[in-house]
N, C-alpha and C positions, 0 to 999 in steps of 0.2 A: 050679523045682527048681535050675536052674543059678544063679539069683540067690542062693539060700540057700547053695550051696556056696562061691561067691565071697566072700560076707560072712563065712562061717566061717573061710576062709583068711586074710582080712584081719585078723580079730580075733585069730587065733592069732599072726600075725606081730607085731602090736602088743604082745601079752603077752610074747612072747619078747624083743622089743627092750627092754621095760620091765624085764625081769629081768636083762638083761646089764649088768655093771658098766661104768662109763665107762672108755674106753681112756686110759691115761696115757702121754704122750709124754715121753721123757727130754729134758731141755734140752740143746741143742747145746753142746759144749765150746767155750769162747771160743778164738779164734785167738790163739796166743801167738807173738810175734815178737821177734827180736833187733833192737836199734836201734844207731845210730851217731850220735854228736853231732859236727857239723862244727866243727872248730877253726879258728883264724885262718889266713888265706891265707898262702901262702909266696911269696916273690919268687924268680924264677929268670931267668937270662939265656940259657938254652939251650932251644931248641925243636927237636923232631923231627916232621916231617910225613910221613905216608904218601902216596905218589903213584903215578902210572902214566905210562909213556912213551906219547905220542900221536904219530900221523903228523904230520910237519912239513909245513905248507902243503898239507894234503890238498885236492886239486883234482879236481872231477868234470869229465869230458870228454864232449862230445856233438857230433853232427853238426849243421851248420846247415841241412841239407836232409833231407827224408824219403827213405826208400828201403829196399832190402833189403841186408843185410850179406852180402857175398860172401866176405870174408876177415877172420878175427880172428887177428891175428899175435902176440898176447901172451897170457900167462896170469898168474895172481896170483903175485907175488913176483919177476917178471922185472925186470931192470934195463934201462932204456931211456935213450937219449941224446936231447938236444934235436933236434927235427925228424924223429925216427924215426917211420915209419908204424906205427900201432897197429892200425887197422882200415880196411876199404875197403868202399864201397857199390857196388852195381851201377851202372855208368856208361854203359850202352848208350845211353839216351836223351840223356844229357848229351854224350856223344861225338858223336852225330849232330847235336845242336844246335850244337856247336862247329864241325863241318865246314860246316854251312849258314852259320853266321855268318862263317866264314873266307872262303867263296866270295862272299858278299854284300859283304864288306869289300874284297876284291880287285877286284870289279867296280866298286864305288863309287869306289875309288882311281883306276882307269883312266878312269872317266867324268869325274872332277873334273880330272884332268890334261889330258884331251882338251878339256874345256870351257875350261880356262885358255888353251890354244893357240888355240882358236876365238875366244875373247874378245879375245886380242891381235891377231887379224886382223879384229876387229869383225864376226865372223860370227854371234855370239849376243849377247844383251843381258846387262846386269849382273844382272837378276833371274833369268835362266836359269842363270847361273853360281852365284848365291846358292843356288838350289834344289839344284844338283848338290853344292855344298859342304855343305849341310845334310844331304843324303842320305849323304854320306861320313861326317860326324860321327856320325850315327845308327848307321851300320854299324859304325863304330869302337867306339862304346859297347856295342853288342850283342855284338861280339866280346870285349870285355873282360869282360862279364857271363858269357858262355859259358865263357871261360877260368877265371873265378873259380869257376863251378859245377863244372868239372872238378877244380879244386883242392879244393873242399869235399867231393868224393867220398872224400877220404883224410883220416883222422883222425891227427894227428901229436902227438907229445909236445911240450909247451910249454917244457920244461926237462929237464935230467938228473934222472931220477926212478926210483922203484920203483913197480910196479903194485900198488895196494892191493886192488882188487876188479875183477872182470870181470862186468858186469851183463847183457850180451847175448851171444848166440851166433850162429854162422854161420847164414845163411838167415832170421834174424829180421828183421822190419820195424821200423824206428824212426821216430819223429817228430822234427822239429826241436827241439833242446834236451833231448831225452830222454837221460838218463845212459847211457853205454855202458861206460865204465871210469872208475876214479878212480886218481890217482897222488899220490905225496907225495915231497918232496925227500929224497934219501938222504944228503945231506951235513950235515943238521942233526938234533939230537935235542931234542924238545920234551917237557917233563915237566909234568904237570898235578897240582896239589895243591889240596885244599879247605881253606879257612880260615874262621874265624868272623869276625863283624863286629869283635870286639875286636882281633883280630890285624890285620885290614885297616885299622883306624883308626891303627895304628902305622906303616903303610907309607907311605913317601914315595919313589915311584919316580923323582922328578925330582932327588932329592938326589944330587949328584955329589961331595960332600966326601970320600967315602971310596971305596976300591977293593975293599972287602970283597966276596967272593963266597961264597954258601952252598956246602955240599958235598953231593953226591948219590952214593949207592951204589945199585947195581942187582942184582937177583937174577941169579945165575949169573956175576957179575963180581967179581973179588977186589979191584979197585982202586976208589978214590973219585975223583970228578971235580968240578971247579969249574963252577958253573952261574950264569947271569946272568938278571936279571929280563927278561921279555918283555912281558907284559900281564896284566890281570885284568878280570874281569867286574864290572859295576856293579850288577847285580841278583842277588838270591838265586836259587839253583837251586831249582826247584819241589819236587824230591824230597828233596834233602839239606838244604835250608835253609841252605846255606853259599855262600860266594863261591869261584869258580874262579880260581886264580892259575897263570900259565904261566911256566916257566923254560926256558932253552935252553942248548945247548952244541954244539960241533962234534962230528960223528960220530967215533968212535974206531976203532982198528984192529980190535978185536973188536967188531963192530957191535952196538949196542944197539937191539933191534928194538921196534916198537910193541907194546904189550900187556905189556911187562916191568914188574914192580912195582919201585917205587923208594922210597927214604927220603931225605928232604932235611933236613939238619941246619943250624940257623942259630944263630950266636952273636949274640944281639941287641945286646950291648955293642959288638962289633966292627962290626956293621952300622950303628951309630949310632942304634939304636932303644932305646926305653925298655924296661926289664924289665917283666914283667907278673905279676899276682897270680893265683894259681890255688888251688883247694881240693883237697886230697888226699882221695879217697873210695875205699873198698874196692870191688873189682870185683863183689863179691856184692850190693852195693846198687844195681847198675845193671840196668835192665830194657830189653830191646830191643823195638822196635815191629814193625809189619808190614813196613816197609821196612828193609833191612839197615843203612841209614845212620841210622835213628832210634833215639835212646836216651832213657831216662827214669829218674827216681828217684821214690821214694814218700816223701813227707814225712808225718810224724805231727804233726798239728796239732789241738789240742782233742780228742784221743782218736780222731780219724778219719784215714783214709789219703787222701792227695791226690797224684795223679800229675802230675809236672812234667817238661817236656821240657828236655834239657840238650845241650850240645855238648862232646864229649870232645876236649880239645886234645892230650893226650899220654898214652900208657900207660907206666907205669914199673913197677919191680919191687915197689913198694908199693901199686899200684892205678892209679887214673886221675886225671889232672889236669883239673879242670872249672873254667872261668872264668866261666860264667854259669848262671843257674837256681837257684843255692843261695847261702846267706849263712852267715856265722859264727853258730853257735848252732842252726842247723836240726837237727832230729832226723830222721834217715833210717831207714827200715825196711830191715833188713839180711837178712831171711830170709822164706821163704814168699811170694815176690813173685808167683808165678803164681796164688795164691789170692786176691790182693787185688782189690778193686773200688773205683772212685771213691766216696769218702764212706763206705766201710765203717768201722764202729766197731771199734776195737781195744781189747781189754781184757787186762789182765795183761801188757802190754808190759814188757820188761826195759829200763828207762830208765837 
């Protein structure tokens, strides 16, 4: 009986399915986009780079010996002078070793002086005097080591500086070489900017034919300042895929602090560098990646969208100047960028 009921249900469902009309799906509307055709590159001799003030000669400081910190005498932002004590370790054991070493040294000194008198009277042999002398030299070396250990109980500033970070607290134990604080030079301002390979190729830091200095302005400062070349990296940064270039200048009366944003303006002609070619593209055609420093454009090629990485050299009132990743005649997609996928076919594009 149950088998009959199940068969009847199955037959009913089959008949209902056969009677139902086929579902019609409306075709998806094609994605319509605006496009922008890249025109010829423009030559310019002026460049502006965004940068950031970095700590000058940032130096981590650590104890040479292990122990417990009994005093932390600075905090972040403090100004310290060369030789100033920054932190102190528990020196109880080191002080006792110094006392013992001092006593052994004084005893060995008396013994060797007495031995020299006895030898002059031929009351001891040369070998016995040599042994006393060796004991004295050993006691002297041990005293020097004990004095150095006492000195190592105190962490001192290597130069006039500002405390950048305090990484350990009072009563914490530290190991030899473990960072306790970091300091940087207060008399210098370092500015880091990121440049593309095309800009780096124009750079000749050894050229001394001109005295031109780029100009830097800083957030919160009304004046502009001259900066000089310091150094640059020879490898691409793994995240930004750019090279880091460092400039420097003396600290000014209204101190420029690390972390301040900066703009560096360069007149390429006055710097003795060649002008560069860049393509002007609208900001609406630029897509950002997962990293804040990553930028892309979407090219329309053979009716499909293709994503290409670019480096933005400069932002102007008319858009962005891009020196690589695009060429004259490229058709860039200028709208609906978030809807695009690699290889997506684009129909009805406004060319």
